[in-house]
N, CA and C of each residue as an Amber inpcrd file, in Angstrom:
protein
   324
  69.0500000   4.6650000 126.9030000  68.2790000   4.1470000 128.0080000
  68.9300000   4.5790000 129.3180000  68.0860000   4.8650000 130.2510000
  68.5380000   5.2820000 131.5630000  68.1120000   4.2570000 132.5910000
  68.9490000   4.0420000 133.5920000  68.5820000   3.0940000 134.6390000
  67.4940000   3.6930000 135.5040000  66.5590000   2.8390000 135.9260000
  65.4740000   3.3150000 136.7740000  65.9950000   3.6620000 138.1570000
  65.1850000   4.3660000 138.9130000  65.6070000   4.8250000 140.2300000
  65.8820000   3.6830000 141.2000000  65.2270000   2.5360000 141.0180000
  65.4620000   1.4260000 141.9410000  66.5190000   0.4500000 141.4190000
  67.0860000   0.7200000 140.2480000  68.1460000  -0.1130000 139.7050000
  67.6810000  -1.4310000 139.1270000  66.3680000  -1.6520000 139.0390000
  65.8460000  -2.9410000 138.5890000  65.3950000  -2.9460000 137.1330000
  65.5940000  -1.8930000 136.4320000  65.1330000  -1.8640000 135.0550000
  65.6340000  -0.6300000 134.3440000  65.1740000  -0.4670000 133.1340000
  65.5900000   0.6980000 132.3560000  64.3680000   1.4890000 131.9330000
  64.5670000   2.7440000 131.7530000  63.5340000   3.6430000 131.2580000
  64.1140000   4.3420000 130.0230000  63.2840000   4.6050000 129.0300000
  63.8020000   5.2500000 127.8240000  64.2070000   6.6960000 128.0780000
  65.1430000   7.1570000 127.2880000  65.5170000   8.5680000 127.3080000
  64.4420000   9.3190000 126.5300000  63.6320000  10.0800000 127.2120000
  62.5010000  10.7640000 126.5850000  62.8170000  12.2130000 126.2510000
  64.0890000  12.5820000 126.2200000  64.4540000  13.9720000 126.0130000
  64.3140000  14.4220000 124.5640000  64.2580000  13.4940000 123.6210000
  64.1000000  13.8890000 122.2250000  63.3590000  12.7980000 121.4540000
  62.7240000  13.2010000 120.3750000  62.0030000  12.2460000 119.5340000
  62.9890000  11.5540000 118.5960000  62.7420000  10.2970000 118.2720000
  63.6730000   9.5720000 117.3910000  63.5700000  10.0650000 115.9470000
  64.6570000   9.8840000 115.2250000  64.6530000  10.1980000 113.8000000
  63.9000000   9.1000000 113.0600000  63.2160000   9.4650000 111.9960000
  62.4770000   8.5160000 111.1780000  63.0840000   8.5220000 109.7910000
  63.4650000   7.3420000 109.2900000  64.0320000   7.2300000 107.9490000
  62.8940000   7.3450000 106.9450000  62.8400000   8.4400000 106.2290000
  61.7380000   8.7030000 105.3120000  61.7300000   7.7750000 104.1060000
  62.8200000   7.0580000 103.8680000  62.8890000   6.1270000 102.7420000
  62.4160000   4.7190000 103.1260000  62.0150000   4.5120000 104.3690000
  61.5960000   3.1900000 104.8360000  60.2870000   2.7620000 104.2000000
  60.1910000   1.4700000 103.8940000  58.9260000   0.9060000 103.4160000
  57.9210000   0.7880000 104.5560000  58.4260000   0.5630000 105.7630000
  57.5800000   0.4430000 106.9500000  58.3790000   0.8850000 108.1670000
  57.6620000   1.3460000 109.1730000  58.2970000   1.7460000 110.4280000
  57.6250000   0.9690000 111.5610000  58.4300000   0.3610000 112.4010000
  57.9260000  -0.3630000 113.5650000  58.0800000   0.5070000 114.8040000
  57.0210000   0.6270000 115.5690000  57.0910000   1.2690000 116.8720000
  56.7460000   0.1780000 117.8740000  57.7420000  -0.2430000 118.6340000
  57.5460000  -1.3060000 119.6230000  57.6060000  -0.6630000 120.9940000
  56.5210000  -0.7750000 121.7230000  56.4500000  -0.0690000 122.9840000
  55.9250000  -0.9120000 124.1170000  55.9820000  -0.3220000 125.2760000
  55.5190000  -0.9300000 126.4990000  54.8150000   0.1480000 127.2940000
  53.9290000  -0.2360000 128.1560000  53.2970000   0.7200000 129.0520000
  53.6130000   0.3300000 130.4840000  53.5950000   1.2890000 131.3550000
  53.9700000   1.0830000 132.7450000  53.0830000   0.0340000 133.4090000
  53.7060000  -0.8770000 134.1050000  52.9950000  -1.8460000 134.9270000
  53.9580000  -2.3660000 135.9860000  53.4560000  -2.5780000 137.1860000
  54.2880000  -3.1150000 138.2580000  53.3890000  -3.8100000 139.2710000
  53.9340000  -4.8330000 139.8950000  53.1920000  -5.4890000 140.9630000
  53.2380000  -4.6140000 142.2040000  52.1380000  -4.6070000 142.9340000
  52.1130000  -3.8860000 144.1940000  51.9380000  -2.3860000 144.0680000
  51.5850000  -1.9000000 142.8790000  51.3780000  -0.4640000 142.7120000
  50.1840000  -0.2360000 141.7900000  49.4300000   0.7850000 142.0880000
  48.3130000   1.1340000 141.2280000  48.8380000   1.7880000 139.9570000
  48.1510000   1.5320000 138.8790000  48.4990000   2.1700000 137.6120000
  47.8940000   3.5630000 137.5920000  48.6040000   4.4980000 136.9980000
  48.0730000   5.8630000 136.9650000  46.8610000   6.0170000 136.0490000
  46.6290000   5.0850000 135.1410000  45.4790000   5.1490000 134.2440000
  45.6760000   4.2260000 133.0600000  44.6870000   4.1900000 132.1910000
  44.7610000   3.3190000 131.0150000  45.4160000   4.0200000 129.8320000
  45.7500000   5.2770000 129.9830000  46.3900000   6.0380000 128.9160000
  47.8400000   6.3140000 129.3050000  48.7130000   6.2660000 128.3250000
  50.1150000   6.6050000 128.5450000  50.5230000   7.5630000 127.4300000
  50.6970000   8.8130000 127.7630000  50.9370000   9.8460000 126.7590000
  52.2620000   9.6780000 126.0100000  53.2920000   9.1240000 126.6700000
  54.5740000   9.0080000 125.9680000  54.4990000   8.0500000 124.7750000
  54.0530000   6.8040000 124.9340000  53.9670000   5.9470000 123.7420000
  53.0180000   6.5040000 122.6830000  51.9070000   7.1070000 123.1080000
  50.9810000   7.6890000 122.1440000  51.6620000   8.7760000 121.3220000
  52.4030000   9.6420000 121.9810000  53.1210000  10.7090000 121.2840000
  54.2000000  10.1710000 120.3600000  54.9050000   9.1430000 120.8180000
  55.9420000   8.5220000 119.9990000  55.3410000   7.9090000 118.7360000
  54.2330000   7.2160000 118.8940000  53.5620000   6.5930000 117.7530000
  53.0970000   7.6590000 116.7680000  52.4900000   8.7240000 117.2750000
  52.0280000   9.7950000 116.3880000  53.2010000  10.4800000 115.6910000
  54.3150000  10.6660000 116.3940000  55.5140000  11.2650000 115.7990000
  55.9910000  10.4370000 114.6110000  56.0780000   9.1220000 114.7870000
  56.5350000   8.2500000 113.7000000  55.4990000   8.2070000 112.5850000
  54.2210000   8.0430000 112.9260000  53.1710000   7.9370000 111.9150000
  53.0320000   9.2190000 111.0950000  53.3260000  10.3530000 111.6780000
  53.2730000  11.6100000 110.9260000  54.3160000  11.6440000 109.8050000
  55.3400000  10.8020000 109.9070000  56.4280000  10.8210000 108.9300000
  56.5460000   9.5390000 108.1140000  55.8610000   8.4950000 108.5050000
  55.9860000   7.1930000 107.8440000  54.5940000   6.6890000 107.4900000
  54.3520000   6.4440000 106.1940000  52.9960000   6.0860000 105.7650000
  52.6360000   4.6220000 105.9750000  53.5120000   3.8430000 106.5760000
  53.2260000   2.4470000 106.9020000  53.7960000   2.1580000 108.2890000
  53.1010000   2.6510000 109.3190000  53.5710000   2.5240000 110.6930000
  52.8660000   1.3440000 111.3620000  53.6610000   0.4190000 111.8580000
  53.1630000  -0.7790000 112.5220000  53.4980000  -0.6570000 114.0070000
  52.4740000  -0.7670000 114.8480000  52.6300000  -0.5900000 116.2860000
  52.5480000  -1.9550000 116.9640000  53.5230000  -2.2350000 117.8380000
  53.5460000  -3.4840000 118.6040000  53.6550000  -3.1140000 120.0760000
  52.7060000  -3.5930000 120.8870000  52.7570000  -3.3720000 122.3310000
  53.1490000  -4.6640000 123.0330000  54.2060000  -4.5740000 123.8360000
  54.5900000  -5.6400000 124.7630000  54.2190000  -5.1040000 126.1400000
  53.0780000  -5.5120000 126.6510000  52.6230000  -4.9520000 127.9070000
  51.8090000  -5.9600000 128.6980000  51.6800000  -5.6750000 129.9700000
  50.9560000  -6.5840000 130.8620000  49.6220000  -5.9980000 131.2920000
  49.1410000  -5.0280000 130.5780000  47.8990000  -4.3870000 130.9870000
  47.1690000  -3.8450000 129.7840000  45.9470000  -3.4200000 130.0160000
  45.2240000  -2.7550000 128.9440000  45.8270000  -1.3790000 128.7090000
  45.6380000  -0.8730000 127.5290000  46.0020000   0.5100000 127.2550000
  45.0770000   1.0350000 126.1700000  44.7700000   2.2980000 126.2650000
  43.9010000   2.9170000 125.2800000  44.7000000   3.2310000 124.0160000
  44.0600000   3.0820000 122.8880000  44.7290000   3.3470000 121.6110000
  44.0350000   4.4630000 120.8370000  43.0820000   5.1270000 121.4690000
  42.2740000   6.1190000 120.7790000  43.0500000   7.3400000 120.2910000
  44.2340000   7.5830000 120.8260000  45.0240000   8.7360000 120.4210000
  45.7110000   8.5490000 119.0680000  45.8390000   7.2980000 118.6020000
  46.5690000   7.0750000 117.3530000  45.9240000   6.0610000 116.4090000
  44.9710000   5.2810000 116.8620000  44.4820000   4.1570000 116.0700000
  43.8540000   4.5890000 114.7470000  43.2930000   5.7600000 114.6750000
  42.6810000   6.2120000 113.4320000  43.6140000   7.0750000 112.5870000
  44.8690000   7.1630000 112.9800000  45.8470000   7.8900000 112.1560000
  45.9550000   7.1490000 110.8290000  45.8580000   7.8360000 109.7070000
  45.8560000   7.1430000 108.4090000  47.1300000   6.3590000 108.1100000
  48.2200000   6.6690000 108.7820000  49.4770000   5.9650000 108.5290000
  49.7390000   4.8080000 109.4810000  48.8760000   4.6050000 110.4720000
  48.9940000   3.4280000 111.3430000  48.2590000   2.2970000 110.6370000
  49.0390000   1.3590000 110.1030000  48.4750000   0.2960000 109.2690000
  48.2530000  -1.0090000 110.0140000  48.8370000  -1.1530000 111.2000000
  48.6510000  -2.3900000 111.9680000  48.9200000  -2.1160000 113.4420000
  48.2280000  -2.8680000 114.2800000  48.4370000  -2.8200000 115.7240000
  48.4550000  -4.2480000 116.2340000  49.5270000  -4.6140000 116.9180000
  49.6680000  -5.9580000 117.4760000  49.8140000  -5.8140000 118.9920000
  48.8960000  -6.4360000 119.7310000  49.0450000  -6.5300000 121.1820000
  49.7450000  -7.8440000 121.4770000  51.0460000  -7.7960000 121.6730000
  51.8310000  -9.0060000 121.8970000  51.8340000  -9.4100000 123.3690000
  51.4510000  -8.5140000 124.2350000  51.4550000  -8.7210000 125.6860000
  52.8360000  -9.1690000 126.1420000  53.0000000 -10.3220000 126.7460000
  54.2990000 -10.7670000 127.2630000  54.6900000 -12.0700000 126.5550000
  55.2090000 -11.9840000 125.3360000  55.3890000 -13.1840000 124.5200000
  56.6000000 -14.0460000 124.8600000  57.5250000 -13.5610000 125.6370000
  58.6670000 -14.3860000 126.0220000  59.8150000 -14.3410000 125.0400000
  60.7050000 -15.3290000 125.1440000  61.9670000 -15.3030000 124.4090000
  61.8180000 -15.4560000 122.9040000  60.7170000 -15.9710000 122.4410000
  60.5160000 -16.1580000 121.0060000  59.7850000 -14.9830000 120.3560000
  59.6860000 -13.8710000 121.0520000  58.8920000 -12.7520000 120.5340000
  59.4420000 -12.2120000 119.2190000  60.7370000 -12.1580000 119.0770000
  61.3220000 -11.6500000 117.8320000  60.9620000 -12.5130000 116.6400000
  61.1260000 -13.8150000 116.7800000  60.7760000 -14.7400000 115.7010000
  59.2830000 -14.7130000 115.4070000  58.4650000 -14.6110000 116.4420000
  57.0160000 -14.5670000 116.2440000  56.6050000 -13.2980000 115.5090000
  57.2190000 -12.1780000 115.8430000  56.9040000 -10.9200000 115.1760000
  57.2860000 -10.9760000 113.6930000  58.4550000 -11.5180000 113.3980000
  58.8730000 -11.6710000 111.9950000  57.8890000 -12.5550000 111.2670000
  57.4590000 -13.6220000 111.8870000  56.4830000 -14.5290000 111.2620000
  55.1710000 -13.8140000 110.9600000  54.7090000 -13.0080000 111.8900000
  53.4720000 -12.2510000 111.6690000  53.6180000 -11.2300000 110.5430000
  54.7420000 -10.5270000 110.5300000  54.9370000  -9.4760000 109.5530000
  55.2060000  -9.9880000 108.1450000  55.8860000 -11.1140000 108.0410000
  56.2640000 -11.6310000 106.7220000  55.5130000 -12.8970000 106.3230000
  54.6570000 -13.4050000 107.1960000  53.8600000 -14.5680000 106.8610000
  54.6360000 -15.8610000 106.8020000  55.7400000 -15.9380000 107.4910000
  56.5410000 -17.1820000 107.5020000  55.9400000 -18.2200000 108.4310000
């Protein structure tokens, strides 16, 4: 992770695609899309998360996508990929997001 230009947050290192463990039963792609107060959004599509999701789904036959975001985003670039088995729009779930995600995934 790299610090943002204003020092108020972090941005992912986008210089390389992550490795995917081919022996995994499932792969989670947890992402966010750009949003900020006081600034217009460049659009409803974000090519980086879409590319990341497709990269993982191309290698993992049970790819689960979770978005933590404060805005709409288009999913048309990956939603029909045969290996994307679930999509969760978690939006801004707060401090219990980890426990809630485990509950959703395992039915606890």
